[in-house]
Structures are given as C-alpha cells and as structure tokens.
N, C-alpha and C positions, 0 to 999 in steps of 0.2 A: 219673699222678704216683707217685713212690715212697712207701712208707709204712714207718714204724717197726713192727717186730713187736709186735703187740698194739694198735696204733693210737695216736692222739694221747694218750690217757689214760696209756698205758704209757710213752710218751716223756716226758711231764711228771713222772711218778712216778720214772723213772730219773734225770732231771735233779735233782729234789728230793733224792733219796737220795744222789747223788754229789757235788753241789756243796758245797765247803767255803768258807765265806765268808772271804775274805782278812783277816788280822788288821789290816793297814793300812787297809783299807776300813771295817772295824768302828770303829776308833779315829777315823777321819775322818768317820764317819757317811755314807759313800757308799752311795746306793741308786739303783736305776734298772734299765733294761733294756739288756742287751747283745744286739745283733743279729749273729748268726753266719751266714755263707753258706758252703755247701760243695757239692761235687758227689757225688751218689750214682751210682756207676759201674754198668755193665751187670751186674756181679756182686753189687751191693749194698754194696760197700765205700765208706767215706767217704774223699774225696780233696779236697785243696786247701782246707782250712778257713781262713776269714779273718774277722776282725771288720770289719763294715761300719759299725757304730756302737757305740762303746764308752763306758764311764763312768769308766775309770781305777781307781786304787787296787788294782790287781792283779786286778780282776774280769774284765777282758778275757782275761787269760792263763788264769784259772781256767775261763772258759767254753770256751776252745779245748781245754784239757786234758780236760774232761769230754766234749766232742764227739768227741775222738779215742778215748775209751774205749768209745763206743757199738758195739754188735754190728752185724752186717750188717743193712741195711735190705732190704725187698722192693723190687727195682728197678722203675723206671717202665717202661712199655711203650708202644710206638707201632706200630700195625698188628700187634700180637701179638709184637713183637720187643723184647727188653730194650734200653734206651737209657740214656745218661748224662743225668742231670737235675740242674740246680742247685736247691738247696733253701735257704730262709731260715728260721732258727729264732730266735725271741726267747727270751732267758734272763733271767728276772727275779731281781734281787738285792734282798732286802728284809729289813731288820733287824727282829727280833722285839721 
C-alpha cells in the first residue's frame, strides 16, 4: 500500500493544518466526515480525486482542495515494482 511521507500521523497533521472550515458550513453547523478516494500513481502523484461521501456546505470542495495540495506519497509496490493504487481517506470536519 502507498503511504504518506511520515505515516498516518503526518497525514492527519497535514490535513488539520491545511483545512479551512468553509464559512457556509460554519453558519449552518455542518459537521461530519468527507470520504475522498484518489489514485496514488507509480511515481507517488495524486490523481483522480473524488468525493465518495460528502456532507455539503463547501466541505466536499475543501477536502478535494487539500488533497490536491498533498506532496508525493510513497507509491505502493507489488512484487517489488511500483503500481497505481486507489486510496480512501476520511477527512473530519468538526466545529470547535
């Protein structure tokens, strides 16, 4: 399986640092989890991100924006060769 540089802890720290809660979602009290699926290519690039479960209020678009900001991942390997792998990442939106 592919991995984010630094592991899952680094991935969730990156998401927490870069997510900007949409103003519309704040006013409407929208909270929940956006599920984003994308492909990590043989070179570690993020490709074809899409929301597979959204919550609206601009959160879906914000989740996609932040996913596209991610640096290269360590690609997945099969039999020692890099391969394209689909990854699903949950992104939580929670009002403080």
